[in-house]
Backbone as XML, in Angstrom:
<?xml version="1.0"?>
<chain id="A" units="angstrom">
  <residue number="1" name="UNK">
    <atom name="N" x="54.369" y="114.453" z="79.721"/>
    <atom name="CA" x="53.367" y="113.492" z="80.306"/>
    <atom name="C" x="53.983" y="112.268" z="79.613"/>
  </residue>
  <residue number="2" name="UNK">
    <atom name="N" x="54.406" y="111.582" z="79.995"/>
    <atom name="CA" x="54.997" y="110.290" z="79.263"/>
    <atom name="C" x="54.061" y="108.989" z="79.485"/>
  </residue>
  <residue number="3" name="UNK">
    <atom name="N" x="54.025" y="108.073" z="78.327"/>
    <atom name="CA" x="53.574" y="107.357" z="78.572"/>
    <atom name="C" x="52.902" y="106.236" z="79.763"/>
  </residue>
  <residue number="4" name="UNK">
    <atom name="N" x="53.880" y="105.996" z="80.374"/>
    <atom name="CA" x="53.792" y="105.504" z="81.812"/>
    <atom name="C" x="52.926" y="106.590" z="82.638"/>
  </residue>
  <residue number="5" name="UNK">
    <atom name="N" x="52.975" y="107.093" z="82.467"/>
    <atom name="CA" x="52.269" y="108.369" z="83.432"/>
    <atom name="C" x="50.361" y="108.024" z="83.319"/>
  </residue>
  <residue number="6" name="UNK">
    <atom name="N" x="50.588" y="108.357" z="81.888"/>
    <atom name="CA" x="49.200" y="107.943" z="81.000"/>
    <atom name="C" x="48.488" y="106.845" z="81.263"/>
  </residue>
  <residue number="7" name="UNK">
    <atom name="N" x="49.090" y="105.742" z="81.224"/>
    <atom name="CA" x="48.826" y="104.386" z="81.647"/>
    <atom name="C" x="48.416" y="104.167" z="83.048"/>
  </residue>
  <residue number="8" name="UNK">
    <atom name="N" x="49.427" y="104.644" z="83.999"/>
    <atom name="CA" x="48.471" y="104.569" z="85.365"/>
    <atom name="C" x="47.658" y="105.358" z="85.383"/>
  </residue>
  <residue number="9" name="UNK">
    <atom name="N" x="47.094" y="106.900" z="84.848"/>
    <atom name="CA" x="46.102" y="107.330" z="84.713"/>
    <atom name="C" x="44.432" y="106.864" z="84.211"/>
  </residue>
  <residue number="10" name="UNK">
    <atom name="N" x="44.766" y="106.042" z="83.110"/>
    <atom name="CA" x="44.197" y="105.277" z="82.433"/>
    <atom name="C" x="43.698" y="104.068" z="83.580"/>
  </residue>
  <residue number="11" name="UNK">
    <atom name="N" x="44.672" y="103.368" z="83.890"/>
    <atom name="CA" x="44.329" y="102.324" z="85.113"/>
    <atom name="C" x="43.824" y="102.510" z="86.395"/>
  </residue>
  <residue number="12" name="UNK">
    <atom name="N" x="43.687" y="103.900" z="86.525"/>
    <atom name="CA" x="43.143" y="104.106" z="87.709"/>
    <atom name="C" x="41.609" y="104.468" z="87.649"/>
  </residue>
  <residue number="13" name="UNK">
    <atom name="N" x="41.278" y="104.711" z="86.538"/>
    <atom name="CA" x="39.711" y="104.597" z="86.266"/>
    <atom name="C" x="39.163" y="103.486" z="86.221"/>
  </residue>
  <residue number="14" name="UNK">
    <atom name="N" x="37.881" y="103.585" z="86.310"/>
    <atom name="CA" x="36.739" y="102.385" z="86.735"/>
    <atom name="C" x="36.721" y="101.803" z="85.118"/>
  </residue>
  <residue number="15" name="UNK">
    <atom name="N" x="36.509" y="100.527" z="85.561"/>
    <atom name="CA" x="36.244" y="99.770" z="83.857"/>
    <atom name="C" x="35.549" y="100.681" z="83.102"/>
  </residue>
  <residue number="16" name="UNK">
    <atom name="N" x="33.967" y="101.215" z="83.671"/>
    <atom name="CA" x="33.334" y="102.391" z="83.163"/>
    <atom name="C" x="33.407" y="103.427" z="82.563"/>
  </residue>
  <residue number="17" name="UNK">
    <atom name="N" x="34.515" y="103.887" z="83.358"/>
    <atom name="CA" x="35.160" y="105.154" z="82.739"/>
    <atom name="C" x="36.194" y="105.306" z="81.987"/>
  </residue>
  <residue number="18" name="UNK">
    <atom name="N" x="37.013" y="103.783" z="81.958"/>
    <atom name="CA" x="37.824" y="103.246" z="80.848"/>
    <atom name="C" x="37.173" y="103.161" z="79.342"/>
  </residue>
  <residue number="19" name="UNK">
    <atom name="N" x="36.014" y="102.964" z="79.671"/>
    <atom name="CA" x="34.914" y="102.392" z="78.258"/>
    <atom name="C" x="34.366" y="103.827" z="77.810"/>
  </residue>
  <residue number="20" name="UNK">
    <atom name="N" x="34.356" y="104.862" z="78.358"/>
    <atom name="CA" x="33.845" y="105.778" z="78.000"/>
    <atom name="C" x="35.079" y="106.701" z="77.224"/>
  </residue>
  <residue number="21" name="UNK">
    <atom name="N" x="36.377" y="106.604" z="78.277"/>
    <atom name="CA" x="37.377" y="107.178" z="77.504"/>
    <atom name="C" x="37.523" y="106.655" z="75.994"/>
  </residue>
  <residue number="22" name="UNK">
    <atom name="N" x="37.598" y="105.422" z="76.030"/>
    <atom name="CA" x="37.813" y="104.917" z="74.415"/>
    <atom name="C" x="36.554" y="105.175" z="73.590"/>
  </residue>
  <residue number="23" name="UNK">
    <atom name="N" x="35.458" y="105.050" z="74.136"/>
    <atom name="CA" x="34.550" y="105.272" z="73.107"/>
    <atom name="C" x="34.994" y="107.129" z="72.224"/>
  </residue>
  <residue number="24" name="UNK">
    <atom name="N" x="35.046" y="107.990" z="73.504"/>
    <atom name="CA" x="35.548" y="109.531" z="72.959"/>
    <atom name="C" x="36.561" y="109.282" z="72.129"/>
  </residue>
  <residue number="25" name="UNK">
    <atom name="N" x="37.778" y="108.475" z="72.621"/>
    <atom name="CA" x="39.022" y="108.736" z="71.451"/>
    <atom name="C" x="38.395" y="107.990" z="70.379"/>
  </residue>
  <residue number="26" name="UNK">
    <atom name="N" x="37.542" y="106.931" z="69.999"/>
    <atom name="CA" x="37.308" y="106.318" z="68.881"/>
    <atom name="C" x="37.044" y="107.260" z="67.703"/>
  </residue>
  <residue number="27" name="UNK">
    <atom name="N" x="36.385" y="108.171" z="68.276"/>
    <atom name="CA" x="35.455" y="109.323" z="67.541"/>
    <atom name="C" x="36.242" y="110.366" z="67.301"/>
  </residue>
  <residue number="28" name="UNK">
    <atom name="N" x="37.236" y="110.900" z="66.169"/>
    <atom name="CA" x="38.021" y="111.469" z="66.003"/>
    <atom name="C" x="36.896" y="113.097" z="66.259"/>
  </residue>
  <residue number="29" name="UNK">
    <atom name="N" x="35.736" y="113.057" z="65.370"/>
    <atom name="CA" x="35.027" y="114.448" z="65.565"/>
    <atom name="C" x="34.996" y="114.913" z="67.163"/>
  </residue>
  <residue number="30" name="UNK">
    <atom name="N" x="34.777" y="113.951" z="67.515"/>
    <atom name="CA" x="34.289" y="114.022" z="69.493"/>
    <atom name="C" x="35.713" y="114.532" z="70.180"/>
  </residue>
  <residue number="31" name="UNK">
    <atom name="N" x="36.458" y="113.635" z="69.841"/>
    <atom name="CA" x="38.185" y="114.091" z="70.206"/>
    <atom name="C" x="38.374" y="115.554" z="69.953"/>
  </residue>
  <residue number="32" name="UNK">
    <atom name="N" x="38.178" y="115.956" z="68.939"/>
    <atom name="CA" x="38.764" y="117.316" z="68.471"/>
    <atom name="C" x="37.904" y="118.285" z="68.849"/>
  </residue>
  <residue number="33" name="UNK">
    <atom name="N" x="36.462" y="118.235" z="69.430"/>
    <atom name="CA" x="35.138" y="119.068" z="69.673"/>
    <atom name="C" x="36.347" y="119.281" z="71.422"/>
  </residue>
  <residue number="34" name="UNK">
    <atom name="N" x="36.392" y="117.743" z="72.113"/>
    <atom name="CA" x="36.454" y="117.812" z="73.221"/>
    <atom name="C" x="38.232" y="118.554" z="73.479"/>
  </residue>
  <residue number="35" name="UNK">
    <atom name="N" x="38.865" y="118.597" z="72.628"/>
    <atom name="CA" x="40.329" y="119.165" z="72.835"/>
    <atom name="C" x="40.319" y="120.602" z="72.550"/>
  </residue>
  <residue number="36" name="UNK">
    <atom name="N" x="39.184" y="121.091" z="71.728"/>
    <atom name="CA" x="39.302" y="122.614" z="71.549"/>
    <atom name="C" x="38.546" y="123.395" z="72.602"/>
  </residue>
  <residue number="37" name="UNK">
    <atom name="N" x="37.862" y="122.919" z="73.586"/>
    <atom name="CA" x="37.270" y="123.552" z="74.391"/>
    <atom name="C" x="38.440" y="124.061" z="75.218"/>
  </residue>
  <residue number="38" name="UNK">
    <atom name="N" x="37.272" y="125.266" z="75.965"/>
    <atom name="CA" x="38.718" y="126.119" z="76.914"/>
    <atom name="C" x="39.229" y="125.544" z="78.036"/>
  </residue>
  <residue number="39" name="UNK">
    <atom name="N" x="38.368" y="124.406" z="78.741"/>
    <atom name="CA" x="38.805" y="123.707" z="79.538"/>
    <atom name="C" x="39.978" y="122.525" z="79.324"/>
  </residue>
  <residue number="40" name="UNK">
    <atom name="N" x="40.191" y="122.118" z="78.343"/>
    <atom name="CA" x="40.892" y="121.269" z="77.809"/>
    <atom name="C" x="42.173" y="122.266" z="77.504"/>
  </residue>
  <residue number="41" name="UNK">
    <atom name="N" x="41.941" y="123.325" z="76.724"/>
    <atom name="CA" x="43.541" y="123.648" z="76.193"/>
    <atom name="C" x="44.093" y="124.622" z="77.778"/>
  </residue>
  <residue number="42" name="UNK">
    <atom name="N" x="43.044" y="125.016" z="78.695"/>
    <atom name="CA" x="44.033" y="125.227" z="79.933"/>
    <atom name="C" x="44.818" y="123.998" z="80.599"/>
  </residue>
  <residue number="43" name="UNK">
    <atom name="N" x="43.639" y="122.961" z="80.667"/>
    <atom name="CA" x="44.745" y="121.760" z="81.094"/>
    <atom name="C" x="46.053" y="121.342" z="80.417"/>
  </residue>
  <residue number="44" name="UNK">
    <atom name="N" x="45.757" y="121.254" z="79.158"/>
    <atom name="CA" x="47.162" y="120.980" z="78.394"/>
    <atom name="C" x="48.114" y="122.203" z="78.383"/>
  </residue>
  <residue number="45" name="UNK">
    <atom name="N" x="47.789" y="123.208" z="78.810"/>
    <atom name="CA" x="48.734" y="123.953" z="79.259"/>
    <atom name="C" x="49.132" y="124.010" z="80.429"/>
  </residue>
  <residue number="46" name="UNK">
    <atom name="N" x="48.446" y="123.859" z="81.484"/>
    <atom name="CA" x="49.153" y="123.246" z="82.488"/>
    <atom name="C" x="49.897" y="121.944" z="82.634"/>
  </residue>
  <residue number="47" name="UNK">
    <atom name="N" x="49.656" y="121.281" z="81.917"/>
    <atom name="CA" x="50.287" y="119.939" z="81.867"/>
    <atom name="C" x="51.380" y="120.033" z="81.495"/>
  </residue>
  <residue number="48" name="UNK">
    <atom name="N" x="51.351" y="120.994" z="80.197"/>
    <atom name="CA" x="53.120" y="121.224" z="79.560"/>
    <atom name="C" x="53.612" y="122.116" z="80.310"/>
  </residue>
  <residue number="49" name="UNK">
    <atom name="N" x="53.686" y="122.780" z="81.237"/>
    <atom name="CA" x="53.978" y="123.587" z="82.349"/>
    <atom name="C" x="54.343" y="125.099" z="81.721"/>
  </residue>
  <residue number="50" name="UNK">
    <atom name="N" x="53.190" y="125.491" z="81.301"/>
    <atom name="CA" x="52.664" y="126.950" z="80.772"/>
    <atom name="C" x="51.594" y="127.277" z="81.429"/>
  </residue>
  <residue number="51" name="UNK">
    <atom name="N" x="51.798" y="128.653" z="81.717"/>
    <atom name="CA" x="50.866" y="129.330" z="82.516"/>
    <atom name="C" x="50.273" y="130.141" z="81.721"/>
  </residue>
</chain>
């Protein structure tokens, strides 16, 4: 996923959703916790083209 795709995705969110994403990403511990979840791991694999 390139930066343009990420920007398009982020810009498609409502202002409230954008604020929530920014708050989560600004908290390193919260971001790490989310990224370690099975759901996030499955999504990452799907986005990377793995099965």
